[in-house]
C-alpha positions in Angstrom: 0.0 0.0 0.0 1.4 3.4 -1.0 1.1 6.0 1.8 1.6 9.7 2.0 4.9 9.0 3.8 6.1 7.1 0.8 5.3 10.1 -1.5 6.9 12.5 0.9 10.1 10.5 0.9 10.1 10.5 -2.9 9.5 14.2 -3.0 12.3 14.9 -0.5 14.7 12.7 -2.5 13.9 14.6 -5.7 14.3 18.0 -3.9 17.7 17.0 -2.6 18.8 15.9 -6.0 17.8 19.2 -7.7 21.2 21.0 -7.1 23.1 18.1 -8.7 20.6 18.0 -11.7 21.3 21.7 -12.2 25.0 21.2 -11.9 25.1 18.6 -14.7 22.7 20.4 -17.0 24.0 20.2 -20.6 27.2 18.5 -19.4 28.7 15.3 -21.0 28.9 12.1 -19.0 30.5 9.0 -20.5 29.4 5.7 -18.9 31.3 2.5 -19.5 29.4 -0.6 -18.7 31.0 -4.1 -18.6 29.9 -7.3 -20.2 28.8 -8.9 -16.9 26.1 -6.3 -16.3 24.8 -6.6 -19.8 24.0 -10.3 -19.4 21.5 -9.7 -16.7 18.2 -8.4 -18.2 16.9 -6.9 -15.0 20.2 -5.0 -14.4 20.3 -3.9 -18.0 16.7 -2.5 -17.8 17.6 -0.6 -14.6 20.7 0.8 -16.2 18.8 1.9 -19.2 16.3 3.8 -17.1 19.2 5.6 -15.4 20.6 6.7 -18.8 17.1 7.9 -20.0 16.7 9.9 -16.8 20.1 11.5 -17.3 19.1 12.5 -20.8 15.7 13.7 -19.7 17.2 16.3 -17.3 19.7 17.6 -19.8 22.8 15.5 -19.5 24.5 14.4 -22.8 25.1 10.8 -22.0 27.4 8.4 -23.9 27.4 4.7 -23.2 30.5 2.7 -24.1 30.3 -1.1 -23.5 32.2 -4.2 -23.3 31.0 -7.8 -23.9 33.7 -10.2 -22.7 31.5 -13.0 -21.4 29.5 -13.1 -24.7 32.7 -13.0 -26.8 34.1 -15.9 -24.7 31.0 -18.0 -25.1 30.9 -17.4 -28.9 34.6 -18.2 -29.4 34.3 -21.4 -27.4 31.2 -22.4 -29.3 33.0 -21.9 -32.6 36.2 -23.7 -31.4 38.4 -20.6 -31.7 41.1 -20.3 -29.1 41.6 -17.0 -27.3 44.3 -15.8 -24.8 45.1 -12.7 -22.9 48.2 -10.7 -22.2 48.1 -8.3 -19.2 44.3 -8.4 -19.3 44.0 -7.7 -23.0 42.7 -10.2 -25.5 45.2 -11.4 -28.1 43.3 -10.6 -31.3 44.0 -12.5 -34.5 41.9 -11.6 -37.7 39.6 -14.5 -36.9 39.1 -13.4 -33.3 38.5 -9.7 -34.3 35.8 -10.8 -36.7 34.0 -12.6 -33.9 34.6 -9.7 -31.5 33.1 -7.2 -33.9 30.1 -9.5 -34.6 29.3 -9.9 -30.9 30.0 -6.3 -29.8 28.5 -4.4 -32.8 25.9 -6.9 -33.9 24.6 -8.3 -30.6 25.6 -6.5 -27.4 25.4 -3.0 -28.8 21.9 -3.4 -30.1 20.7 -5.0 -26.9 21.8 -1.9 -24.9 20.3 0.5 -27.4 17.1 -1.4 -27.5 16.9 -1.4 -23.7 17.4 2.4 -23.6 14.7 2.8 -26.3 12.3 0.6 -24.4 12.8 2.7 -21.3 11.7 5.8 -23.3 15.0 7.1 -24.6 16.3 7.5 -28.1 19.5 5.5 -28.4 21.6 4.8 -31.5 24.0 1.9 -31.6 27.3 2.5 -33.4 30.9 1.4 -33.2 34.1 3.4 -33.2 34.5 2.5 -36.9 31.5 4.5 -37.9 32.4 7.9 -39.4 35.9 7.2 -38.2 34.9 8.1 -34.7 37.9 6.2 -33.2 41.0 6.0 -35.3 43.7 3.8 -33.7 47.3 2.8 -33.8 48.4 -0.8 -33.0 48.9 -1.4 -29.3 51.5 -4.2 -29.2 52.6 -6.7 -31.9 52.1 -9.5 -29.3 48.4 -8.6 -29.0 47.7 -8.7 -32.7 44.9 -6.5 -33.9 44.4 -4.5 -30.8 44.2 -0.8 -31.1 44.9 2.3 -28.9 42.8 5.3 -29.9 44.9 8.3 -31.0 42.2 10.3 -32.8 38.6 10.5 -31.7 36.1 12.5 -33.7 33.7 14.3 -31.3 31.8 16.1 -33.9 29.7 13.1 -34.8 28.8 12.6 -31.2 27.9 16.2 -30.6 25.6 16.1 -33.6 23.8 13.2 -32.0 23.5 15.2 -28.8 21.9 18.1 -30.7 19.3 15.7 -32.1 18.4 14.3 -28.7 20.1 10.9 -29.3 22.1 8.8 -26.9 25.2 7.2 -28.5 25.8 3.6 -27.5 29.4 2.8 -28.7 31.0 -0.6 -29.3 34.8 -0.4 -28.7 35.8 -1.3 -32.2 38.3 1.0 -33.9 39.8 1.5 -37.3 43.5 1.8 -38.2 44.7 4.4 -40.6 45.0 1.7 -43.2 41.4 0.8 -42.7 41.9 -2.4 -40.8 39.5 -3.3 -37.9 41.0 -3.2 -34.4 39.8 -4.5 -31.1 39.9 -1.8 -28.4 39.7 -2.3 -24.6 36.4 -0.9 -23.4 37.8 1.2 -20.6 40.5 2.6 -22.9 37.9 3.5 -25.5 35.7 5.2 -22.9 38.6 7.2 -21.6 39.6 8.4 -25.1 36.0 9.3 -26.0 35.5 11.2 -22.7 38.7 13.1 -23.3 37.7 14.1 -26.8 34.4 15.4 -25.5 36.0 17.2 -22.5 33.4 15.2 -20.4 32.4 16.4 -17.0 32.4 12.8 -15.7 33.7 9.4 -16.9 32.0 6.6 -14.9 33.7 3.2 -15.1 31.2 0.6 -13.9 32.8 -2.5 -12.5 32.0 -5.4 -10.1 33.6 -3.9 -7.0 32.8 -0.8 -5.0 35.8 1.1 -6.3 39.5 1.4 -5.3 40.0 -0.4 -2.0 42.7 0.1 0.6 44.7 -2.6 2.3 41.8 -3.3 4.7 39.4 -3.6 1.8 37.6 -0.3 2.6 36.5 2.0 -0.1 38.8 5.0 -0.9 36.3 7.7 -1.8 38.7 10.1 -3.5 42.2 10.1 -5.0 44.4 12.5 -6.8 46.5 11.4 -9.8 49.6 11.4 -7.6 47.9 9.3 -5.0 46.9 6.8 -7.6 50.5 6.5 -8.9 51.7 6.0 -5.4 49.2 3.3 -4.6 50.0 1.4 -7.8 53.7 1.5 -7.0 53.1 0.3 -3.4 50.7 -2.5 -4.5 47.6 -1.1 -2.9 46.1 -0.9 -6.4 46.7 -4.1 -8.2 45.3 -6.6 -10.7 42.4 -5.5 -12.9 42.1 -2.2 -11.0 45.5 -1.0 -12.5 44.2 -0.6 -16.1 41.1 1.1 -14.8 43.0 3.6 -12.7 45.5 4.2 -15.6 42.5 5.0 -17.8 41.3 7.4 -15.2 44.7 9.1 -15.0 45.0 9.6 -18.7 41.4 10.9 -18.9 41.9 13.4 -16.1 45.2 14.6 -17.6 43.5 15.0 -21.0 40.7 17.3 -19.8 38.0 15.1 -18.2 36.9 16.9 -15.0 36.7 13.7 -12.9 36.6 9.9 -13.2 34.6 7.6 -10.9 35.2 3.9 -10.5 32.1 2.4 -9.0 30.1 -0.9 -8.6 27.7 -1.3 -11.5 25.9 -4.1 -9.7 24.5 -1.6 -7.2 20.9 -0.7 -8.2 20.8 2.8 -9.7 24.5 3.2 -9.2 24.8 5.9 -11.9 22.1 8.1 -10.3 23.5 7.5 -6.8 26.9 8.7 -8.0 25.7 11.8 -9.8 22.8 13.0 -7.8 23.8 12.5 -4.1 26.1 14.4 -1.9 28.8 11.8 -1.4 28.5 9.4 -4.4 29.2 5.7 -4.0 32.6 5.0 -5.8 36.1 6.3 -6.0 36.4 9.7 -7.5 39.7 10.6 -9.2 40.3 14.2 -10.0 43.1 16.8 -9.9 40.6 19.7 -9.5 37.6 20.5 -7.3 34.9 18.0 -8.3 
């Protein structure tokens, strides 16, 4: 039964969120969602509603996604071997063909469809479209893996002006026209930098950067991040995420937040509450 108390609580929550809604009006927020969250229909639907609400109140949202679990399943089903070096998939031409098929053809469209179903207007694209993400080869050992060195923000800004939400698969193109697999976090960082985004949100499966006692560190400067990587406090899969954050902050992104995408309404809690829920990395006043 819905009571007046319930409605009052809802009204109070909205009123408390108002200053943050005003703060982010007409800003750019890039959200990177991982493949694990995409596999859960309920979580994907909740995420889509968050993105639609962001756009509704004037935020220019960009979604960049991964899709590792689905890629792994597809490669296994087809009998194609896949290995990793330092967390990045070794990408032969055969592997890249499957990666593009899964990311651009399946995962990308599922996310766009979920956003559209929630009342938004999303358009699914990849970094290859209109040369949005031109890359150089990352490392010969990795094969066809790219690092973005040129991102075209004009296309994305044109989509904003038409009320559209870009959903981007991290597939890039080399200067010779070859298709390249790009790490999702790396792609999101490069896109956020090109757009001078106010926020880059990296959704993961942990609460953020943790200290030695496994407690959340709520805020870090770039210098503190480097120190904690050197000392071993930041390790494993969190290293590439924090390195992405460092590069983005140094390239003009106002702040990067690493947060738990499994928390319901995590994006809204981060943007529209006083303290947020993840680890904020910034060199300026947030």
